[in-house]
N, C-alpha and C positions, 0 to 999 in steps of 0.2 A: 286336246288337252283342256282341262277345265280351269277357269279362273278361280281365284281365292273366293270371290263373291259367290260363285256357283257352288263351291264346296261348303260354304257357310249355309247356303239355302238347303243343300242336301242333308247336312247334319241336323238342321232344325226340323226338316221334314221327318227324319228318322225318329227324333225325340218326340215329335208330335204324334207319330204313329204309336209309339210306346205309351204315351199318355192316354191315347184313345183306348188302346187295349186294356190298360190298367183301370180306367174309370168306367168303361161300359159294361163290364162283367158284374156278376153278382158277388164275386169274391172281394173282400175288403182288405185282406192281408195277404202278402206274398212272401215266399222265402227268397233268399238270394238265388237259389237254383232256378226257381220259377222265372224270376226276372231275367236271369242270364239266358234262359231258354227263349223267352220272348225276344230279347235283343238278337239272339242268333237267328231266329226266324225272320226278323226284319232284315238283317244283313243278307241272308240267303236270298230273300225275295228281291232285294236291290241288285244282287249280283246277276239275277236272271233277267233283269230289265234291259 
């Protein structure tokens, strides 16, 4: 079982991964659907860890 502190760290890491995905590409604007897809990819990758 994870502590609240560990959950906070995991949430921050996921948001940071999303930030990296959004800022490192050539694309400057994203639709809600595209952002949702990126979040889903991060969540699925976390489930496989």
